[in-house]
C-alpha positions as a printed Julia matrix, in Angstrom:
779×3 Matrix{Float64}:
 -64.33   15.54  -10.33
 -67.49   15.21   -8.24
 -70.18   17.84   -7.92
 -71.96   16.41   -4.8
 -72.92   18.08   -1.43
 -71.32   16.07    1.47
 -72.32   17.21    4.96
 -69.54   16.28    7.56
 -71.18   17.89   10.63
 -72.99   14.68   11.92
 -73.51   14.83   15.6
 -69.94   16.03   16.62
 -70.26   19.7    15.25
 -72.05   22.31   17.47
 -73.98   24.6    14.85
 -72.72   28.07   14.24
 -75.26   30.7    13.11
 -73.29   32.66   10.4
 -74.28   35.02    7.72
 -72.49   33.2     5.03
 -72.76   32.31    1.41
 -70.8    31.0    -1.5
 -69.33   33.77   -3.82
 -66.91   33.79   -6.57
 -66.02   37.4    -6.01
 -62.88   36.9    -4.0
 -61.62   34.52   -6.54
 -62.45   36.77   -9.38
 -60.71   39.75   -7.91
 -57.69   37.49   -7.17
 -57.57   36.61  -10.96
 -57.66   40.24  -11.93
 -54.61   40.97   -9.82
 -52.81   38.07  -11.3
 -53.66   39.09  -14.86
 -52.4    42.57  -14.12
 -48.97   41.41  -12.85
 -48.36   38.08  -14.6
 -45.67   38.12  -17.3
 -45.84   34.38  -18.31
 -48.18   32.19  -20.34
 -50.4    31.92  -17.26
 -51.7    35.32  -18.05
 -53.65   33.9   -21.05
 -55.2    31.09  -18.8
 -56.22   33.68  -16.27
 -57.69   36.04  -18.91
 -59.81   33.27  -20.41
 -61.13   32.32  -16.91
 -62.02   36.01  -16.24
 -63.99   36.1   -19.54
 -65.9    33.04  -18.55
 -66.73   34.4   -15.27
 -67.88   37.63  -16.85
 -70.18   35.74  -19.25
 -72.05   34.47  -16.14
 -72.12   37.93  -14.67
 -71.8    36.33  -11.16
 -69.3    38.46   -9.28
 -71.82   40.16   -7.03
 -74.22   37.19   -6.67
 -74.48   35.28   -3.36
 -74.88   31.62   -4.07
 -76.52   29.06   -1.73
 -75.25   25.49   -1.23
 -78.16   24.18   -3.34
 -77.59   26.38   -6.26
 -73.83   25.95   -6.72
 -74.0    22.66   -8.71
 -75.57   24.94  -11.35
 -72.02   26.23  -12.13
 -69.86   23.07  -12.98
 -67.83   24.92  -15.66
 -66.77   27.61  -13.29
 -66.01   25.14  -10.42
 -63.74   23.2   -12.94
 -62.01   26.52  -13.74
 -61.35   26.86   -9.94
 -59.71   23.52  -10.04
 -57.65   24.07  -13.09
 -56.24   27.35  -11.74
 -55.61   26.34   -8.23
 -54.39   22.65   -8.53
 -50.72   21.8    -9.56
 -50.43   21.7   -13.44
 -49.01   18.35  -13.68
 -50.83   16.73  -10.83
 -53.03   13.47  -11.44
 -56.69   14.03  -10.43
 -56.76   10.54   -9.19
 -53.88   11.19   -6.81
 -55.16   14.48   -5.54
 -57.38   14.91   -2.54
 -58.68   18.42   -3.26
 -62.06   20.16   -3.03
 -64.2    23.23   -2.18
 -66.59   23.87    0.73
 -69.01   26.27    2.13
 -67.51   29.3     4.23
 -66.62   27.9     7.68
 -69.02   25.08    7.48
 -68.26   21.33    7.27
 -70.1    21.11    3.85
 -68.17   20.04    0.89
 -69.85   20.59   -2.65
 -67.15   20.02   -5.15
 -63.87   17.92   -5.32
 -61.82   14.98   -6.7
 -62.88   11.49   -6.45
 -60.14   10.76   -3.81
 -61.25   13.61   -1.64
 -64.84   12.27   -1.44
 -63.63    8.75   -0.81
 -61.56    9.9     2.17
 -64.15   12.12    3.58
 -67.03    9.55    3.11
 -64.88    6.98    4.73
 -64.28    9.49    7.55
 -68.06    9.89    7.99
 -68.79    6.15    7.71
 -66.03    5.09   10.13
 -66.07    7.89   12.55
 -66.61    5.5    15.56
 -63.29    3.76   14.58
 -61.26    7.04   14.71
 -58.47    6.94   17.21
 -59.07    9.38   19.96
 -61.99   11.24   18.22
 -62.42   14.85   19.27
 -65.42   15.81   21.29
 -67.87   18.32   20.09
 -66.58   21.01   22.34
 -63.08   20.46   20.96
 -64.39   20.79   17.27
 -66.36   23.94   18.24
 -63.07   25.45   19.76
 -61.05   24.73   16.71
 -63.76   26.4    14.5
 -63.87   29.54   16.75
 -60.14   29.83   16.67
 -60.12   29.63   12.77
 -62.96   32.2    12.52
 -61.75   34.81   14.85
 -58.16   34.55   13.61
 -59.57   35.25   10.13
 -61.7    38.27   11.39
 -58.95   39.81   13.43
 -56.47   39.49   10.59
 -58.67   40.76    7.75
 -60.49   43.55    9.69
 -58.16   44.51   12.37
 -54.75   43.61   11.14
 -54.21   41.4    14.17
 -52.48   37.98   13.47
 -53.17   34.94   15.65
 -51.09   31.85   15.66
 -53.7    29.27   14.59
 -53.0    26.14   12.75
 -55.14   25.78    9.52
 -54.44   22.11    9.52
 -56.36   19.4    11.24
 -55.13   15.87   11.92
 -57.4    12.79   11.85
 -56.51    9.29   12.63
 -58.5     6.34   11.62
 -58.14    2.44   11.55
 -57.45    1.06    8.11
 -60.18   -1.5     7.41
 -57.75   -3.97    5.62
 -54.62   -3.69    7.83
 -56.23   -2.84   11.15
 -53.65   -0.16   11.53
 -53.88    3.56   12.11
 -53.78    5.97    9.32
 -53.31    9.63    9.66
 -54.6    12.5     7.4
 -53.95   16.15    7.41
 -56.69   18.46    6.39
 -55.63   21.91    5.21
 -58.25   24.81    4.92
 -57.32   27.66    2.69
 -59.31   30.76    3.4
 -57.46   32.97    0.78
 -60.77   33.26   -1.2
 -63.03   34.39    1.44
 -64.17   37.87    2.4
 -65.47   39.22    5.63
 -67.23   42.43    6.24
 -69.2    43.97    9.05
 -72.95   44.0     8.78
 -73.09   47.53   10.31
 -70.44   49.85   11.67
 -67.17   47.96   12.45
 -67.23   46.95   16.15
 -64.31   48.65   17.98
 -63.38   46.3    20.94
 -60.85   46.99   23.64
 -57.75   45.72   22.15
 -56.2    45.11   25.55
 -59.09   42.55   26.17
 -58.36   41.18   22.69
 -54.67   40.57   23.51
 -55.45   38.87   26.74
 -57.96   36.58   24.92
 -55.39   35.81   22.15
 -52.97   34.8    24.91
 -55.4    32.48   26.78
 -55.84   29.24   24.77
 -59.26   28.83   26.38
 -60.63   32.31   25.77
 -62.27   31.92   22.31
 -65.72   31.58   23.68
 -65.31   34.97   25.26
 -64.77   36.43   21.8
 -68.41   35.82   21.04
 -69.36   38.5    23.64
 -66.82   41.1    22.51
 -67.15   40.36   18.71
 -70.42   38.5    18.12
 -70.39   36.55   14.96
 -73.78   38.11   14.01
 -71.74   41.41   13.44
 -70.13   40.05   10.38
 -70.94   38.48    7.01
 -68.79   35.87    5.05
 -68.59   35.45    1.31
 -66.44   33.23   -0.72
 -65.24   29.63   -0.93
 -62.9    27.46    1.27
 -60.39   25.29   -0.39
 -59.69   21.92    1.05
 -56.62   19.61    0.58
 -56.06   16.27    2.29
 -52.75   14.49    2.52
 -51.64   11.15    3.97
 -49.28   11.98    6.81
 -49.39    8.44    8.27
 -45.49    8.03    8.29
 -44.94   11.49    9.78
 -47.28   10.99   12.55
 -46.1     7.47   13.32
 -42.48    8.95   13.71
 -44.07   11.81   15.92
 -45.55    9.09   18.07
 -42.27    7.48   18.64
 -40.75   10.94   19.55
 -43.72   11.49   21.98
 -43.02    8.17   23.61
 -39.4     9.2    24.18
 -40.48   12.41   25.73
 -43.42   11.15   27.79
 -42.24    7.71   29.0
 -41.65    6.92   32.64
 -40.81    3.68   34.5
 -44.57    3.3    35.31
 -45.67    3.35   31.62
 -42.57    1.61   30.11
 -44.39   -1.47   28.78
 -47.19    0.62   27.09
 -44.71    3.04   25.8
 -42.75    0.47   23.96
 -45.92   -1.22   22.76
 -46.84    2.23   21.21
 -43.42    2.32   19.51
 -43.89   -1.22   18.01
 -47.35   -0.26   16.83
 -45.96    2.86   15.13
 -43.38    0.85   13.33
 -46.05   -1.47   12.06
 -48.01    1.44   10.82
 -45.01    2.8     8.93
 -44.61   -0.45    7.03
 -48.43   -0.92    6.74
 -48.36   -4.57    7.78
 -49.72   -5.87   11.1
 -47.92   -9.26   10.71
 -44.32   -7.77   10.63
 -42.9    -7.85   14.24
 -40.15   -5.61   15.71
 -37.72   -5.87   18.36
 -35.45   -3.21   19.88
 -32.05   -4.12   21.4
 -30.02   -1.15   22.9
 -26.46   -1.25   23.33
 -25.36   -0.72   26.96
 -21.9    -0.75   28.41
 -20.05   -1.24   31.55
 -16.57    0.19   31.57
 -16.84    0.6    27.82
 -17.58   -3.13   27.45
 -21.01   -4.24   26.09
 -23.45   -6.02   28.44
 -27.04   -6.97   27.9
 -29.58   -4.64   29.5
 -32.71   -6.73   30.06
 -34.86   -4.41   28.16
 -37.44   -6.41   26.14
 -38.91   -3.83   23.87
 -40.92   -5.89   21.24
 -40.86   -9.76   20.69
 -37.57  -10.18   22.6
 -35.9   -12.26   20.0
 -32.55  -10.32   20.21
 -32.55  -10.8    23.89
 -33.29  -14.4    23.33
 -30.58  -14.88   20.85
 -27.87  -12.65   22.14
 -28.74  -12.06   25.75
 -28.97  -14.39   28.81
 -28.53  -17.63   26.67
 -24.8   -16.54   26.33
 -22.2   -15.97   28.97
 -21.21  -12.36   29.74
 -17.85  -13.03   28.24
 -19.09  -14.6    25.0
 -21.75  -11.86   24.53
 -19.01   -9.23   25.05
 -16.84  -10.69   22.53
 -19.64  -11.08   19.97
 -21.0    -7.66   20.59
 -17.67   -5.97   20.32
 -17.04   -7.69   17.02
 -20.38   -6.67   15.62
 -20.49   -3.15   16.77
 -16.84   -2.48   15.8
 -18.14   -2.94   12.11
 -21.87   -2.78   12.36
 -23.73   -3.86    9.04
 -27.33   -4.25    8.16
 -28.63   -7.82    7.44
 -31.77   -8.94    5.42
 -33.06  -12.29    4.47
 -36.5   -12.88    2.9
 -36.31  -16.65    4.11
 -33.91  -17.84    6.79
 -34.58  -21.37    5.65
 -33.34  -20.6     2.23
 -30.24  -22.77    1.1
 -27.65  -19.79    1.46
 -28.97  -18.83    4.87
 -28.89  -22.38    6.02
 -25.08  -22.15    5.77
 -24.88  -19.01    8.05
 -24.41  -20.23   11.66
 -25.4   -17.19   13.58
 -29.06  -17.55   12.1
 -29.42  -20.94   13.65
 -31.05  -19.72   16.84
 -33.38  -17.39   15.0
 -34.62  -20.5    12.99
 -35.25  -22.31   16.23
 -37.62  -19.56   17.16
 -39.28  -19.93   13.9
 -38.36  -16.69   12.41
 -38.85  -16.43    8.66
 -37.93  -13.08    7.18
 -35.32  -11.04    9.2
 -33.8    -7.56    8.86
 -31.16   -6.42   11.34
 -30.51   -2.63   11.34
 -27.69   -1.0    13.28
 -29.04    2.17   14.9
 -26.68    5.25   15.35
 -26.79    8.27   17.43
 -24.01   11.08   16.9
 -22.54    8.59   14.51
 -22.07    6.04   17.42
 -23.85    2.67   17.48
 -26.51    2.68   20.17
 -28.41   -0.58   19.31
 -29.96   -2.78   16.69
 -33.59   -2.76   15.41
 -34.91   -6.16   14.26
 -37.71   -6.55   11.82
 -39.03  -10.03   11.35
 -41.97  -12.38   10.67
 -42.92  -15.75   12.04
 -43.32  -19.06   10.19
 -44.93  -18.6     6.75
 -44.98  -14.82    6.7
 -42.44  -13.04    4.6
 -41.56   -9.44    3.48
 -39.36   -8.0     0.73
 -36.35   -5.79    1.26
 -38.16   -2.73   -0.15
 -40.3    -2.88    2.93
 -37.26   -2.44    5.2
 -36.48    0.91    3.47
 -39.87    2.22    4.63
 -38.35    2.48    8.06
 -35.71    5.12    7.16
 -37.69    8.11    8.45
 -38.21    6.5    11.83
 -34.5     5.6    12.47
 -33.51    8.91   14.02
 -36.34    8.61   16.5
 -35.52    5.1    17.38
 -31.78    6.24   17.88
 -32.88    8.87   20.38
 -35.12    6.36   22.22
 -32.06    3.99   22.52
 -30.0     6.88   23.86
 -32.64    7.52   26.54
 -32.62    3.89   27.71
 -28.8     3.89   27.71
 -28.85    7.06   29.92
 -31.49    5.39   32.19
 -29.29    2.27   32.43
 -26.29    4.4    33.36
 -28.3     6.22   35.93
 -29.57    2.96   37.47
 -26.04    1.76   37.73
 -24.94    5.09   39.35
 -27.97    4.87   41.71
 -27.07    1.51   42.87
 -23.5     2.55   43.6
 -24.55    5.55   45.55
 -27.2     3.58   47.47
 -24.87    0.68   48.29
 -21.54    2.5    48.38
 -20.7     6.18   48.0
 -19.51    8.87   45.78
 -16.73    7.18   43.92
 -13.54    8.53   42.53
 -12.63    7.69   38.82
  -9.73    5.48   39.76
 -12.06    2.93   41.54
 -15.2     3.67   39.47
 -14.68    0.84   37.13
 -14.64   -1.63   40.11
 -17.94   -0.22   41.46
 -19.46   -0.38   37.83
 -18.71   -4.0    37.7
 -19.98   -4.93   41.01
 -23.13   -2.91   40.51
 -23.64   -4.59   37.19
 -23.42   -7.95   38.87
 -25.97   -6.77   41.43
 -28.34   -5.48   38.78
 -27.97   -8.7    36.75
 -28.88  -10.83   39.73
 -31.81   -8.58   40.59
 -33.24   -8.66   37.06
 -32.93  -12.6    37.12
 -34.69  -12.85   40.41
 -31.56  -14.27   42.1
 -30.57  -13.62   45.75
 -28.51  -10.53   46.17
 -24.96  -11.3    46.98
 -22.73   -8.67   48.69
 -19.4    -8.65   46.81
 -16.32   -7.28   48.48
 -14.69   -4.31   46.62
 -11.03   -4.95   47.42
  -7.69   -3.69   46.04
  -4.64   -5.68   46.94
  -1.05   -4.81   47.21
  -1.28   -1.02   47.05
   1.2     1.48   48.36
  -0.07    3.8    51.03
   0.91    7.5    51.4
  -0.29    9.39   54.44
   0.03   13.08   55.2
  -1.31   15.48   57.77
  -1.45   19.28   57.99
  -2.34   20.22   61.58
  -2.82   23.64   63.08
  -0.35   24.04   65.79
  -1.65   24.1    69.39
  -5.33   24.33   68.25
  -6.69   22.77   71.41
  -4.6    25.1    73.54
  -5.58   28.06   71.48
  -9.27   27.05   71.56
  -9.21   26.7    75.38
  -7.58   30.24   75.73
 -10.3    31.64   73.49
 -13.2    30.06   75.54
 -11.55   31.43   78.75
 -11.02   34.8    77.32
 -14.79   35.0    76.15
 -15.95   33.72   79.55
 -13.75   36.1    81.5
 -14.72   39.11   79.51
 -18.46   38.32   79.98
 -17.88   37.52   83.74
 -16.21   40.98   84.12
 -19.22   42.62   82.48
 -21.6    40.73   84.66
 -19.81   41.72   87.82
 -19.74   45.36   86.75
 -23.5    45.17   86.05
 -24.41   43.61   89.36
 -22.26   46.08   91.38
 -23.81   49.05   89.62
 -27.31   47.75   90.35
 -26.28   47.4    93.93
 -25.71   51.08   94.37
 -29.36   51.6    93.04
 -31.19   48.76   94.88
 -29.15   46.5    97.2
 -30.28   42.85   97.63
 -28.69   39.88   99.38
 -29.11   37.9    96.15
 -26.98   40.38   94.2
 -24.31   40.21   96.8
 -24.41   36.22   96.46
 -24.08   36.51   92.7
 -21.03   38.9    92.89
 -19.51   36.46   95.14
 -19.92   33.53   92.7
 -18.62   35.77   89.93
 -15.49   36.38   91.96
 -14.88   32.52   92.57
 -15.43   31.92   88.89
 -12.85   34.49   88.12
 -10.18   32.72   90.32
 -10.93   29.44   88.39
 -10.54   31.28   85.01
  -7.29   32.85   86.23
  -5.66   29.35   86.6
  -6.06   28.81   82.73
  -7.13   25.3    83.3
 -10.89   25.2    82.48
 -12.18   21.73   81.56
 -15.44   20.86   80.04
 -17.34   20.31   83.16
 -16.42   23.69   84.52
 -17.4    25.44   81.32
 -20.84   23.78   81.42
 -21.27   24.86   85.06
 -20.37   28.4    84.4
 -22.59   28.71   81.36
 -25.36   27.25   83.43
 -24.75   29.92   85.94
 -25.26   32.55   83.36
 -28.29   31.0    81.81
 -30.17   29.63   84.9
 -29.25   32.17   87.54
 -28.01   35.62   86.45
 -29.84   36.05   83.32
 -33.46   35.24   84.53
 -32.72   37.64   87.7
 -31.48   40.46   85.45
 -34.39   40.05   82.88
 -36.78   40.17   85.99
 -35.28   43.42   87.26
 -35.36   44.96   83.9
 -39.14   44.31   83.54
 -39.75   45.41   87.07
 -37.59   48.71   87.04
 -37.56   49.44   83.35
 -34.65   49.09   80.96
 -31.76   50.96   82.66
 -28.85   51.73   80.37
 -26.47   49.27   82.36
 -29.06   46.54   82.09
 -29.72   47.21   78.36
 -25.97   47.07   77.6
 -25.52   43.8    79.42
 -28.45   42.16   77.95
 -27.09   43.11   74.4
 -23.7    41.75   75.26
 -25.25   38.55   76.62
 -27.07   38.08   73.12
 -23.82   38.43   71.33
 -22.11   36.04   73.7
 -24.8    33.4    73.24
 -24.65   33.66   69.36
 -21.04   32.55   69.3
 -20.49   35.14   66.42
 -18.31   37.54   68.38
 -15.38   37.37   70.7
 -12.06   35.39   70.98
 -13.47   32.02   70.24
 -15.27   33.35   67.0
 -12.0    34.94   65.81
 -10.17   31.73   66.43
 -12.76   29.73   64.51
 -12.61   32.09   61.6
  -8.79   31.81   61.48
  -8.97   28.1    61.56
 -11.42   28.1    58.93
  -9.33   30.25   56.65
  -6.49   27.83   57.03
  -8.62   24.68   56.37
 -10.22   26.3    53.34
  -7.03   27.17   51.74
  -5.47   23.87   52.37
  -8.61   21.91   51.4
  -8.86   23.9    48.14
  -5.21   23.33   47.37
  -5.49   19.42   47.73
  -8.91   19.59   45.85
  -7.28   21.31   42.83
  -4.41   18.79   42.92
  -6.66   15.68   42.75
  -6.9    15.59   38.85
  -3.06   16.26   38.62
  -2.46   13.12   40.7
  -4.31   10.91   38.13
  -2.19   12.08   35.15
   0.64    9.67   35.79
  -1.25    6.71   37.1
  -4.6     6.09   38.65
  -4.78    6.42   42.4
  -7.19    6.65   45.2
  -7.08   10.11   47.14
  -9.18   10.7    50.31
  -9.17   13.73   52.53
 -10.34   14.13   56.28
 -11.19   17.25   58.01
  -9.8    17.42   61.55
  -8.43   20.59   63.2
  -6.47   20.56   59.99
  -6.61   18.3    56.99
  -5.34   14.64   56.73
  -5.24   12.4    53.54
  -4.75    8.96   52.51
  -3.32    8.06   48.99
  -3.37    4.61   47.62
  -1.52    3.52   44.33
  -0.83    0.21   42.81
  -1.42   -2.28   39.98
  -4.94   -3.27   41.19
  -6.27    0.18   40.42
  -5.66   -0.26   36.69
  -5.28   -3.92   35.64
  -4.76   -2.91   32.08
  -2.1    -0.25   32.71
   1.36   -1.65   33.94
   2.52   -0.27   37.23
   6.07    0.67   37.72
   8.09    1.91   40.87
   8.45    5.27   39.09
   4.75    5.9    39.5
   5.22    5.68   43.24
   8.29    7.86   43.05
   6.35   10.48   41.21
   3.6    10.51   43.82
   6.28   10.82   46.71
   7.87   13.8    45.01
   4.32   15.39   44.72
   3.8    14.58   48.41
   6.89   16.27   49.65
   6.44   19.28   47.11
   2.75   19.72   48.17
   3.6    19.75   51.77
   6.26   22.58   51.19
   3.61   24.49   49.15
   1.02   24.2    51.85
   3.42   25.24   54.58
   4.18   28.46   52.51
   0.44   29.07   51.64
  -0.51   28.9    55.49
   2.43   31.09   56.61
   1.48   33.68   54.03
  -2.11   33.86   55.75
  -0.81   34.8    59.12
  -0.98   38.61   58.6
  -4.78   38.23   57.53
  -5.8    36.23   60.6
  -7.26   37.63   63.69
  -5.52   34.94   65.76
  -2.09   34.13   64.2
  -2.04   30.31   63.6
   0.78   28.2    62.22
   0.66   24.74   60.67
   2.71   21.61   60.96
   3.28   19.17   58.23
   3.69   15.41   58.76
   4.37   12.5    56.31
   4.26    8.87   57.35
   6.58    6.67   55.13
   5.36    3.16   54.62
   7.56    1.21   52.12
   5.31   -1.81   51.88
   2.16   -2.74   50.14
  -1.2    -3.22   52.05
  -4.64   -4.42   51.08
  -7.62   -2.16   51.3
 -11.44   -2.85   50.95
 -14.59   -0.86   50.75
 -16.59   -0.86   54.03
 -20.24   -0.53   53.16
 -21.24    0.34   56.6
 -18.95    3.32   56.95
 -18.93    4.19   53.09
 -15.14    4.27   52.89
 -12.12    2.23   52.25
 -10.27    0.77   55.12
  -7.24   -1.53   55.55
  -7.53   -5.4    55.66
  -5.64   -7.9    57.79
  -3.58   -7.74   61.1
  -0.35   -6.42   59.53
  -2.2    -3.71   57.61
  -4.31   -2.65   60.61
  -0.97   -1.97   62.34
  -0.22    0.65   59.62
  -3.5     2.27   60.53
  -2.63    2.33   64.16
   0.66    3.92   63.74
  -1.12    6.85   61.84
  -3.33    7.54   64.8
  -0.45    7.72   67.38
   2.31    9.7    65.74
   0.74   13.15   65.45
   1.97   14.28   68.98
   5.17   12.28   69.21
   8.14   13.7    71.03
  11.88   13.45   70.32
  13.58   10.64   72.33
  14.7    11.7    75.82
  13.05   15.19   75.24
   9.9    17.13   75.74
  10.11   18.67   72.33
   7.31   17.9    69.88
   8.47   16.42   66.64
   6.14   18.52   64.57
   7.01   22.29   64.48
   5.56   25.23   62.49
   6.97   25.76   58.98
   8.67   22.36   59.07
   8.03   19.04   57.23
   8.55   15.73   59.08
   8.83   12.35   57.61
   8.26    9.49   60.12
   9.76    5.96   59.22
  11.04    2.81   60.68
  13.98    1.81   58.48
  16.57    3.85   56.27
  15.4     1.95   53.2
  11.97    3.47   53.71
  13.35    7.05   52.88
  15.64    6.15   49.92
  13.21    7.65   47.43
  12.7    10.76   49.5
  16.35   11.83   50.29
  17.16   12.86   46.64
  13.84   14.77   46.45
  14.69   16.6    49.63
  18.09   17.63   48.17
  16.39   18.72   45.0
  13.91   20.88   46.64
  16.65   22.36   48.78
  18.76   23.35   45.65
  15.53   24.86   44.22
  15.16   27.02   47.38
  11.92   25.32   48.5
  13.35   23.63   51.54
  16.07   25.04   53.99
  19.36   23.37   54.31
  18.59   22.33   57.9
  17.7    18.64   57.45
  17.72   16.77   60.97
  17.73   13.08   61.52
  16.0    12.32   64.73
  15.03    9.24   66.99
  11.53    9.23   68.54
  10.14    8.26   71.75
   8.55    4.87   72.15
   4.74    4.84   71.86
   2.34    2.22   73.11
   3.09   -0.81   71.09
   5.53    1.13   68.99
   9.31    1.55   69.14
  12.21    2.27   66.96
  10.53    5.11   65.03
  12.8     7.7    63.3
  12.19   10.95   61.63
  13.59   13.46   59.21
  12.71   17.16   59.83
  13.29   19.96   57.4
  12.39   23.59   57.24
  10.4    25.19   54.49
  11.64   28.42   53.0
   9.1    31.31   53.3
   7.9    33.21   50.28
C-alpha cells in the first residue's frame, strides 16, 4: 500500500471552494451499525477495528490532507474492511481520496500506477474532457449527494467515470472505469438548512445543463463535507471496445462508411491487444436466396480478394452455399506449415502473404450472416488463445453484418423501384437478378447495360367488369345538373326584372331559354357543355354579383349565389350522386380482386395486374417462365380459369346487391376473353408495366381493346348485359376448359341454366368471333 498524496487536478479541473475535511466519523458509525447487526465472524473483525479507532480518539476530529499520513494503521484498517477478503493487493486498483476533490492520499500500488500514468500521459488521452465538462461532472456528483442526504431527492447520476488512453507499448486504446463511493461521507448545513423551491429543483434536475444554476439556489458555501471517498479502478477496455462497435452500427451512414469500419477494425485490435493483427469482415448477402458477393471491403479485403471478384458468380455461389450450409471455424498459426500446404483453399491466402489465419462464421438469430477473418502478414503470428478474446465482440459484429445485409437489400429494392416499378412476388426474383447485374456492373465501373425483363410462352387471361351505360348515365347527370341550375338562373333573373328591369336581363333570359332547348334534346357534347359553363361564369355570375353589391343582398340573389357555389363545387347534384355510385361499385370490385391476389399464387405463381376504367379490367399471366424451378402443368391453367369464372359470378352478385344502397342504380357487365395460346410479355421501363411482344401477340392486345362494345351478328343488341357473364373466343377448342366449369357452377346454383352460344359482328380487322353468355343467379 502507498501512503502518498497524488493531486490529479492539474490544469483541467476548475477549483471548487468547499468546506471539506477528512474524517473517520462516517466510517466509525458504519462499523458500529455492522457490529450491532452482524452474526458472523466478521463481527470480531469490526469490533477490533472499533477498538483501534477508539484508542486514537479520532471520531470527532477533522483531518487535513497533510495530516492524514500520520494514521497509516487506521488507513490500513479501512482497506482490510472494505476490500474483498481474498483479493490480491497487486491486482486491485483501490484507494482513498479527499472529499469531492481530485486528491488521492492512500491506495494500492496498482491504483497509483494507473493514476500517475494518467497524469503523465494526459495529452495522449483519447477525446480528453474539457475543464468545463469535468466541472459539470463534479457538480452533478456534489448536488446529487446533497439532495439525497439532506432532502431525500434522488438524482440519476453515474458515479463512474470512463477514461481512455493510448497504451505506450501497443499504441492501442485502453479504457478504465473510475468508481467513486461516497458511502463514508457526511454533509450538513453550515447554518439553518436552506429551503429551496422544490419546483425549481425538479426543473433543474430534468435539465441536463442546469447544474450551474444549483449554485444560486443551493450555494456550496452553505454546506460542510466530512469523510472519505473510496476509489476503485477497473480495466474495461474490452467492454468499451465492444460498445464502440455497437455505436458504429447505430451511427454509421453512407457518408462515414469508411471511417466507421476503420473504427470497428481498431476496436477489434484493441480487444486482442495487438496492433499487428489484421481483420476483415465479409457479410453474406443473397439474391433470391442465393449467395452473391456484396462489394463491401471492411478491413484488409482479403476475403473479397480470395472469394469475391476473382471467382465467377456461379463458382462463388457454389462454394458459399457449401460453406454456409455447414459453417465451421478455422485456425492456423502458420499457413506455410506442412499440413496447411496440403489444403488447397489456403493457396490464395498464401499468395497474399497471409501467415496466421482464423476464419470465424458469424451468426445472427442462429442464421449465418458472414465471416470474420483474423490474420497476420508475413512473419507475424498469433496463437489460438488470442482468437478466443474476440468472443465478446461477435454479437456486435453479427448485428453490424445484419445492418449491411439490410442496406444491401434496400439498395437492390431502390434500384428496382427507380428502374422499374412496384413488383409482384411472382416476378420479383427476375427483377432481383437484373438489379444485381446492374449493381455489379456499377460497382465494377462498367457501362450500364439495360437488360430486358421478359417472360416467354405464358398463358394470358383477361377480364373486364364494366358499369353498364356509364357514359350515357354521366351525360344524363351532367344535363340534369345544368338544366336544374339553368332553371334557377331564369327564375332569379325574372324575379329581378320585376324589381328593376334592364335590357341586359332580358337578353340573359333569352339565352337561358335557348340553352334549355339544347338541353331538352339530351345530346349535349363537350363543346356545348364548355360554352354553357362559360355563360354562367363569364356573363351571368359577374352580373348578379354586381347587382348584389349595388342593391344589397336580396333573398333571391343570396339563394342563387349559394346554389351557384354548390354547383361549382361538384359535391352536389346528379353528377355527384352518379360519381358516388360508380365509386361504390369500383371500390367493392377493386377490394374483391385485391383480396384474391394472394389466393391466386397458392397453386402456381402468376402475374396479376388491375386497371381502373369506368369499371375494373385485369390481365393475368401464368406459365413455366414465372417459376423455372417449379414444373408447370395444364392443371394450373385450368385452376386459374375456374377461379376467373367463379370470381366474375361473385362480382356480379356483389354489385347487384349494392343497387339498393346507390343514389343512382347502376349494374355491371362481366366479360372474359379466352385466348388458348401462349404469348410473350416483357417489361416496358418507359411505362413501368408489362406488355406483349411480337406481331402475333400484339394482335391479342388489339382484340381486347375492341370487344367491350361488340354486338350480336345481324343485331343491335350489345353482347354484354347486366347480371350476365360473357366469354368471347374464336374456336370451340378455346372453351373446352370452361364448359365443364359452367356446368359445375350451374349445378351449384351460382349460374343460371340459360347458356347461349352466340355469333358476333365483324369488327375492324376481326371476324369470326363467338361468345358464350350465361346469367348469374342473384343472392
